[in-house]
C-alpha positions as a Markdown table, in Angstrom:
| # | Residue | x | y | z |
|---|---|---|---|---|
| 1 | Met | 0.0 | 0.0 | 0.0 |
| 2 | Pro | 1.5 | 3.4 | -1.0 |
| 3 | Met | 2.4 | 5.7 | 1.9 |
| 4 | Ser | 3.0 | 9.3 | 1.9 |
| 5 | Ser | 4.7 | 11.6 | 4.5 |
| 6 | Ser | 2.7 | 13.5 | 7.2 |
| 7 | Ser | 3.5 | 15.5 | 10.2 |
| 8 | Gly | 1.3 | 13.4 | 12.6 |
| 9 | Pro | 2.2 | 10.2 | 14.4 |
| 10 | Val | 1.1 | 8.0 | 11.5 |
| 11 | Glu | 1.9 | 8.3 | 7.8 |
| 12 | Glu | -1.5 | 8.6 | 6.1 |
| 13 | Pro | -2.1 | 6.5 | 3.0 |
| 14 | Ser | -2.5 | 8.6 | -0.3 |
| 15 | Gly | -6.0 | 9.4 | -1.4 |
| 16 | Gly | -9.2 | 10.2 | 0.5 |
| 17 | Thr | -9.9 | 10.6 | 4.2 |
| 18 | Ala | -12.1 | 8.3 | 6.2 |
| 19 | Val | -14.6 | 9.6 | 8.7 |
| 20 | Ser | -13.1 | 8.9 | 12.2 |
| 21 | Pro | -15.3 | 8.0 | 15.1 |
| 22 | Pro | -14.9 | 10.0 | 18.3 |
| 23 | Val | -12.6 | 8.5 | 20.9 |
| 24 | Pro | -13.9 | 9.0 | 24.5 |
| 25 | Ser | -11.5 | 9.9 | 27.3 |
| 26 | Ser | -12.7 | 6.9 | 29.3 |
| 27 | Gly | -12.1 | 4.5 | 26.3 |
| 28 | Arg | -9.4 | 1.8 | 26.6 |
| 29 | Pro | -7.6 | 1.4 | 23.3 |
| 30 | Arg | -5.8 | -1.8 | 22.3 |
| 31 | Leu | -4.6 | -3.2 | 19.0 |
| 32 | Ala | -7.2 | -5.2 | 17.1 |
| 33 | Pro | -6.6 | -8.9 | 17.2 |
| 34 | His | -5.4 | -9.1 | 13.7 |
| 35 | Val | -2.8 | -6.3 | 14.0 |
| 36 | Arg | 0.7 | -6.5 | 15.3 |
| 37 | Leu | 3.2 | -3.8 | 16.3 |
| 38 | Ser | 6.7 | -4.5 | 14.8 |
| 39 | Phe | 9.9 | -2.7 | 14.1 |
| 40 | Asp | 10.8 | -2.7 | 10.4 |
| 41 | Arg | 14.6 | -2.8 | 10.2 |
| 42 | Ala | 14.6 | -1.7 | 6.4 |
| 43 | Arg | 12.5 | 1.4 | 7.1 |
| 44 | Glu | 14.1 | 1.9 | 10.6 |
| 45 | Gln | 10.6 | 2.7 | 11.9 |
| 46 | His | 7.7 | 1.0 | 13.8 |
| 47 | Val | 5.0 | -0.4 | 11.8 |
| 48 | Leu | 1.5 | -1.9 | 12.3 |
| 49 | Leu | 1.1 | -5.1 | 10.4 |
| 50 | Arg | -2.3 | -6.3 | 9.4 |
| 51 | Pro | -3.3 | -8.7 | 6.6 |
| 52 | Glu | -2.0 | -7.3 | 3.3 |
| 53 | Thr | -1.4 | -3.9 | 4.8 |
| 54 | Ile | 1.3 | -2.0 | 6.6 |
| 55 | Val | 0.8 | 1.3 | 8.6 |
| 56 | Val | 4.1 | 3.2 | 9.1 |
| 57 | Leu | 4.5 | 4.9 | 12.4 |
| 58 | Asn | 6.8 | 7.7 | 13.5 |
| 59 | Ala | 8.3 | 7.6 | 17.0 |
| 60 | Thr | 5.4 | 9.4 | 18.7 |
| 61 | Gly | 2.9 | 7.1 | 17.0 |
| 62 | Ala | 4.8 | 4.1 | 18.2 |
| 63 | Asp | 4.9 | 5.6 | 21.8 |
| 64 | Ile | 1.1 | 6.0 | 21.6 |
| 65 | Ile | 0.5 | 2.5 | 20.4 |
| 66 | Gly | 3.0 | 1.0 | 23.0 |
| 67 | Leu | 0.6 | 2.5 | 25.7 |
| 68 | Cys | -2.6 | 1.0 | 24.1 |
| 69 | Asp | -2.8 | -2.1 | 26.2 |
| 70 | Gly | -6.6 | -2.2 | 26.7 |
| 71 | Gln | -6.1 | -1.3 | 30.4 |
| 72 | Arg | -5.1 | 2.4 | 30.2 |
| 73 | Thr | -7.8 | 4.9 | 29.4 |
| 74 | Val | -7.2 | 7.6 | 26.7 |
| 75 | Thr | -6.8 | 10.1 | 29.6 |
| 76 | Glu | -4.2 | 7.9 | 31.2 |
| 77 | Ile | -2.3 | 7.6 | 27.9 |
| 78 | Val | -2.3 | 11.4 | 27.4 |
| 79 | Thr | -1.0 | 11.9 | 31.0 |
| 80 | Glu | 1.8 | 9.4 | 30.4 |
| 81 | Leu | 2.8 | 11.1 | 27.2 |
| 82 | Arg | 2.6 | 14.5 | 28.8 |
| 83 | Asp | 5.1 | 13.3 | 31.3 |
| 84 | Arg | 7.3 | 12.1 | 28.6 |
| 85 | Tyr | 6.9 | 15.2 | 26.3 |
| 86 | Asn | 6.7 | 17.9 | 28.9 |
| 87 | Arg | 6.9 | 20.7 | 26.2 |
| 88 | Val | 3.5 | 20.0 | 24.8 |
| 89 | Ala | 0.4 | 21.7 | 26.1 |
| 90 | Asp | -2.3 | 19.3 | 27.4 |
| 91 | Tyr | -5.1 | 20.4 | 25.1 |
| 92 | Val | -2.8 | 19.9 | 22.1 |
| 93 | Leu | -1.6 | 16.5 | 23.2 |
| 94 | Asp | -5.1 | 15.3 | 24.1 |
| 95 | Gly | -6.4 | 16.4 | 20.6 |
| 96 | Glu | -3.6 | 14.8 | 18.7 |
| 97 | Val | -3.8 | 11.6 | 20.5 |
| 98 | Arg | -7.5 | 11.3 | 20.1 |
| 99 | Arg | -7.3 | 12.2 | 16.4 |
| 100 | Phe | -4.4 | 9.6 | 15.9 |
| 101 | Leu | -6.5 | 6.8 | 17.7 |
| 102 | Ala | -9.7 | 7.7 | 15.7 |
| 103 | Arg | -7.8 | 7.3 | 12.4 |
| 104 | Leu | -6.5 | 3.9 | 13.6 |
| 105 | Val | -10.0 | 2.9 | 14.7 |
| 106 | Ala | -11.3 | 3.9 | 11.2 |
| 107 | Lys | -8.5 | 1.7 | 9.7 |
| 108 | Arg | -9.6 | -1.1 | 12.0 |
| 109 | Cys | -6.1 | -1.3 | 13.6 |
| 110 | Val | -7.3 | -0.2 | 17.1 |
| 111 | Glu | -10.3 | -1.1 | 19.1 |
| 112 | Ile | -11.7 | 1.0 | 21.9 |
| 113 | Ser | -13.5 | -0.7 | 24.8 |
| 114 | Asp | -15.8 | 1.2 | 27.2 |
| 115 | Gly | -14.1 | 2.6 | 30.3 |
């Protein structure tokens, strides 16, 4: 699947945009059962592997996915990332994490359970 560069945590596929569902702060994200996080040595980047598709992540995207264990809420993930990246305002970080997760939900890479 062709990929293009982007400034967000995930490199978006070329073409149209999917409508992303809202991600509640109490939701508990986890990788979908058919998705695996891996490090691609050729690209020197983390990727999400799903049948016949690869999603290339930047370092921030990999950090977010690394926290998506189905136990932490979105709020807890944002708090953890705020502690790691203390130069980012809370409202900016919260919005970016929610948009990132919503895009991955739309791609069926991430599932959100109710908090």
